[in-house]
C-alpha positions in Angstrom: 0.0 0.0 0.1 2.7 2.4 1.0 4.8 1.5 -2.1 1.8 2.1 -4.3 1.2 5.5 -2.8 4.7 6.6 -3.3 4.8 5.5 -6.9 1.5 7.3 -7.7 2.8 10.4 -6.0 6.0 10.4 -8.0 4.1 10.1 -11.3 1.9 13.0 -10.4 5.0 15.0 -9.3 7.1 14.4 -12.5 4.1 15.1 -14.8 3.7 18.6 -13.4 6.1 21.5 -13.6 4.7 23.0 -10.4 5.5 21.0 -7.3 2.5 20.2 -5.0 3.2 22.2 -1.9 2.2 19.6 0.5 3.3 16.4 -1.3 6.3 15.8 1.0 4.2 16.4 4.1 1.6 13.9 2.9 4.3 11.2 2.5 6.3 12.0 5.6 4.2 9.8 8.0 4.8 6.7 5.8 8.4 7.6 5.3 9.1 8.0 9.0 7.1 4.9 9.8 9.4 3.1 7.4 12.5 4.7 8.9 11.4 3.7 12.4 10.7 0.1 11.4 14.1 -0.1 9.6 15.9 1.3 12.6 14.2 -1.4 14.7 15.7 -4.0 12.4 19.0 -2.3 12.7 19.0 -2.3 16.5 18.2 -6.0 16.4 21.1 -6.7 14.0 23.6 -4.9 16.1 22.3 -5.7 19.5 25.5 -7.5 20.6 27.9 -5.1 19.0 29.2 -2.0 21.0 30.1 -0.2 17.9 28.1 2.0 15.4 26.5 0.9 12.1 28.1 2.6 9.0 27.1 0.5 5.9 26.6 -3.1 4.6 29.7 -5.3 4.0 29.9 -7.3 0.7 28.3 -10.3 2.4 25.2 -8.3 3.3 26.0 -7.9 7.0 26.0 -4.6 8.8 29.4 -3.2 9.1 30.1 -1.3 12.2 32.9 1.1 13.2 34.5 2.3 16.3 33.9 5.8 18.0 36.9 7.3 16.3 35.5 6.7 12.8 34.2 9.9 11.2 30.8 8.4 10.7 30.2 7.2 14.3 27.8 10.0 15.3 25.3 9.6 12.4 23.4 6.6 13.9 23.0 8.1 17.4 21.9 11.3 15.4 19.4 9.3 13.4 17.9 8.0 16.7 17.5 11.5 17.9 15.8 12.7 14.7 13.4 9.8 15.0 12.7 10.9 18.5 12.3 14.5 17.3 9.6 13.4 14.9 7.8 11.2 17.4 8.7 12.0 21.0 6.3 9.2 22.2 8.1 6.6 20.1 10.3 5.5 23.0 13.5 6.1 21.2 15.1 8.6 23.5 16.7 5.9 25.8 18.3 4.3 22.8 19.5 7.6 21.5 21.1 8.4 24.8 22.7 4.9 24.9 24.4 5.3 21.5 25.3 8.9 22.2 27.0 8.1 25.5 29.1 5.5 23.7 30.8 8.5 22.0 31.8 10.2 25.3 35.3 8.6 25.0 36.2 10.8 22.1 35.2 14.1 23.6 38.9 15.2 23.5 39.7 13.3 20.2 42.2 15.3 18.1 43.0 12.7 15.4 40.9 14.3 12.6 38.7 17.3 11.8 35.4 15.4 12.1 34.3 16.4 15.7 31.3 18.2 14.3 30.1 15.0 12.5 30.9 12.6 15.4 29.8 14.7 18.4 27.7 17.5 16.9 25.3 15.0 15.2 25.0 12.9 18.4 25.4 15.2 21.5 24.3 18.2 19.5 20.9 16.7 18.9 20.8 15.4 22.5 21.3 19.0 23.6 18.6 20.3 21.3 16.1 17.7 22.4 17.0 16.8 25.9 19.1 19.7 27.2 21.7 18.8 29.8 24.9 20.0 31.2 26.5 16.7 30.2 25.9 17.4 26.5 27.1 21.0 26.7 30.3 20.0 28.4 31.1 17.3 25.8 30.4 19.6 22.9 32.6 22.3 24.4 35.5 19.8 24.9 34.9 18.6 21.3 35.2 22.1 19.9 38.4 22.7 21.9 39.9 19.5 20.6 38.9 20.4 16.9 40.5 23.8 17.4 43.9 22.1 18.2 44.0 21.1 14.5 44.1 24.8 13.4 47.4 25.9 11.7 47.8 29.6 12.6 50.4 30.2 9.9 48.0 28.8 7.3 44.8 30.1 8.9 43.0 26.7 8.3 42.2 23.5 10.1 44.2 20.5 8.9 41.9 17.7 7.9 44.1 14.6 7.8 47.5 13.5 9.2 48.5 10.9 6.6 50.7 10.8 3.5 51.1 11.8 0.8 49.8 15.1 2.2 51.6 17.7 4.2 48.6 19.8 5.3 45.4 18.7 3.5 42.2 20.6 3.7 39.1 19.0 2.3 35.7 20.6 1.5 34.0 18.3 4.0 35.7 20.4 6.7 33.2 23.2 6.3 30.6 20.9 7.9 32.5 20.8 11.3 32.7 24.7 11.7 29.2 24.8 13.1 30.5 23.1 16.3 33.1 25.9 16.7 30.6 28.7 16.0 28.2 27.2 18.6 30.9 26.8 21.2 32.1 30.4 20.8 28.5 31.5 21.7 28.0 29.0 24.5 30.9 29.4 26.9 33.9 28.3 24.7 36.8 30.5 23.8 35.7 33.4 21.5 38.7 32.6 19.3 36.8 29.5 18.1 34.6 31.7 16.0 37.6 33.4 14.5 39.0 30.0 13.5 35.8 29.1 11.8 35.7 32.4 9.9 39.4 32.2 8.9 38.9 28.6 7.6 35.8 29.7 5.7 37.6 32.7 4.2 40.5 30.8 2.7 38.2 28.0 1.6 36.2 30.5 -0.2 39.3 32.0 -1.7 41.0 28.8 -2.8 38.7 25.8 -3.0 36.4 26.7 -5.9 36.5 26.6 -9.7 35.2 29.4 -11.7 31.9 27.6 -12.3 31.1 27.5 -8.5 32.0 23.8 -8.0 34.4 22.8 -5.2 37.7 20.6 -5.3 37.8 17.9 -2.7 41.4 18.2 -1.4 43.8 21.1 -1.4 47.2 20.2 0.1 49.3 23.1 1.5 52.7 23.6 2.7 52.1 25.1 6.1 55.4 26.9 6.3 54.9 29.1 3.3 51.1 28.8 2.7 51.7 27.6 -0.9 49.4 25.1 -2.5 51.3 21.8 -3.1 48.6 19.8 -4.8 44.9 19.6 -5.7 43.6 16.1 -5.4 40.3 14.7 -6.6 40.5 11.9 -3.9 36.9 10.7 -3.7 35.9 12.4 -6.9 36.5 11.3 -10.4 39.0 13.9 -11.7 40.3 17.3 -10.5 38.5 18.7 -13.6 35.1 17.4 -12.5 32.9 18.0 -9.4 32.5 15.1 -6.8 28.7 15.2 -6.0 28.9 14.8 -2.2 31.6 17.5 -2.1 29.2 19.9 -3.6 26.7 19.1 -1.0 29.2 19.7 1.8 30.1 23.1 0.1 26.5 24.1 -0.2 25.6 23.1 3.4 28.8 24.6 4.9 28.6 28.0 3.3 24.9 28.3 3.9 25.5 27.5 7.5 28.3 29.9 7.9 26.2 32.7 6.4 23.5 31.8 8.9 26.1 32.0 11.7 27.7 35.2 10.6 25.5 37.1 8.2 28.3 37.4 5.8 27.0 38.2 2.3 30.0 36.7 0.6 29.3 33.3 2.2 25.6 33.5 1.0 26.9 34.4 -2.5 29.2 31.3 -2.4 26.3 29.0 -1.4 24.1 30.4 -4.1 26.8 29.9 -6.7 27.2 26.4 -5.6 23.5 25.9 -5.7 23.3 27.2 -9.3 26.1 24.8 -10.3 24.1 21.8 -8.9 20.6 22.9 -10.2 21.7 24.0 -13.6 24.1 21.2 -14.4 23.2 19.4 -17.6 24.1 16.1 -16.2 22.1 16.3 -13.0 19.3 13.6 -13.4 15.8 15.0 -13.6 14.8 13.5 -10.3 17.5 15.5 -8.5 19.6 12.6 -7.1 23.1 13.2 -8.7 25.5 10.7 -10.1 28.4 10.1 -7.7 30.4 12.7 -9.7 29.1 15.4 -12.0 31.5 14.2 -14.7 29.2 11.2 -15.2 26.3 11.1 -17.6 22.9 10.2 -16.3 22.5 7.5 -19.0 25.7 5.8 -18.0 26.1 2.8 -15.8 27.9 4.9 -13.2 26.3 4.8 -9.7 24.1 7.4 -8.1 24.7 9.0 -4.7 21.7 9.2 -2.4 23.9 10.6 0.3 24.8 13.6 -1.8 21.2 14.3 -2.6 20.2 14.0 1.2 23.0 16.6 2.2 22.0 18.8 -0.7 18.3 18.7 0.2 18.9 19.8 3.8 21.2 22.5 2.6 18.7 23.8 -0.1 16.0 24.0 2.6 18.2 26.0 4.9 19.3 28.3 2.0 15.6 28.9 1.0 15.0 30.6 4.3 17.9 33.0 3.9 17.3 34.7 0.7 14.5 36.8 -0.7 13.2 34.3 -3.2 13.8 30.8 -1.7 11.3 29.0 -3.9 13.8 27.5 -6.4 15.8 26.1 -3.6 12.6 24.8 -1.9 11.5 23.2 -5.1 14.8 21.6 -5.7 14.8 20.1 -2.2 11.2 19.0 -2.7 12.2 17.2 -5.8 15.1 15.4 -4.1 13.1 14.4 -1.1 10.2 13.0 -3.1 12.8 10.9 -5.1 14.6 9.6 -2.0 11.1 8.8 -0.5 10.3 6.7 -3.5 10.8 2.9 -3.8 13.9 3.5 -5.9 15.9 4.8 -2.9 13.8 4.0 0.2 14.6 0.6 1.5 11.8 -1.9 1.5 10.7 -3.0 5.0 13.0 -5.5 6.6 15.7 -5.2 4.0 19.0 -3.2 3.5 20.3 -4.4 6.9 18.0 -1.8 8.6 19.4 1.2 6.9 16.8 3.7 5.6 18.1 4.6 2.1 19.7 2.6 -0.6 22.2 3.6 -3.5 24.8 5.7 -1.9 28.4 5.9 -3.1 31.2 6.5 -0.6 34.6 6.3 -2.3 34.4 4.9 -5.8 38.0 5.5 -7.0 39.1 3.1 -4.2 36.3 0.7 -4.9 34.9 1.3 -1.4 31.2 1.5 -0.5 29.6 1.7 -4.0 25.8 1.5 -4.4 25.3 0.7 -0.7 23.5 2.2 2.2 25.4 4.8 4.3 24.5 6.0 7.7 25.1 9.7 6.8 22.6 9.4 3.9 20.0 8.3 6.5 20.9 11.1 8.8 20.7 14.0 6.4 17.6 12.5 4.7 15.7 12.7 8.1 17.2 16.1 8.9 16.0 17.4 5.6 12.4 16.1 6.1 12.3 17.7 9.6 13.6 21.0 8.1 10.9 20.7 5.5 8.2 20.2 8.1 9.4 23.1 10.2 9.5 25.4 7.1 6.0 24.5 6.1 4.7 25.1 9.6 6.4 28.5 9.7 8.8 27.5 12.4 12.5 28.0 12.9 14.2 24.7 13.5 16.8 25.5 16.1 20.6 25.2 15.4 23.1 22.8 16.8 22.9 22.5 20.6 20.5 25.5 21.2 18.3 25.1 24.1 14.8 23.9 23.5 
């Protein structure tokens, strides 16, 4: 019945140029019911595993990761988002259980991903069940992230491994919200300066003329010279890795919201235009894994990129005079992700919510599989959509209720 309803809705959607204003809201109860049932399957699958679900392994089993993995915070975050949608759904206890498993990395300095790991877990805990515990962990996480800041360079170092000297990746924009929040909530005021400095130099160096972002820039921190541009998870330095464009769109939209800086908004809108107007963006709004791929090719899609983009487009739509094009784009993506083509059938997919994401194709890792961050940003986008339609402001990371 649900599958039939979703298919019918998509036919109506694609047959009309004007998007039905309430179509996502109409489908949302069925989608969250599916997300909840899938998460119940997931919890059963990993009940004896102390780690965190990330994806499916080639043998079809749930692959879990330790707390230090950059994706560890997304499953606890997903549990919190399910609780946000249905506070009576008895998920808060499980959300706290998985969130507290991450307390061991509150001082972790091994990568730039504190915002992903602890912002998505403890950040949502603080929003939805405010406590001094969450606030303290987030402040410690922000201080730990700030230790990766290279003053001579004015940026946060992303990774510590070869062949790079001081790599900065576009994904890093996503972790600046943690610093901005901490600076406003009892942390060192310099944390905001670090976030702004990193954003300024990313804006200056990380973008092509068409508004698309490179994945990796490697610097010499002694003289600030650029050593190398690397496609890394993308197809080529001349093409745009899809999820990287999502990170850029989300990150600069967020930094404009945090600072009011018009140049950050202009950057977000330029990235948005690149995505929306790209001739090789499939009509349904879910990109190929890289914008260098043709929609009619056998190359895989990336649901995770679409989920990140949809959440960012919705945020952006509230920050400009005419947000309708961005709202329409997010609506297109959410309707597609909610369709049987991407929404997992009940009881399948290991308990993950979405299918068909691509993690790291050049290394033949996580291709056409579920990914926990796709699930997280999909639910976040749906909740942002609901808040927007209800005329409410969905509060930012860690704000009090």
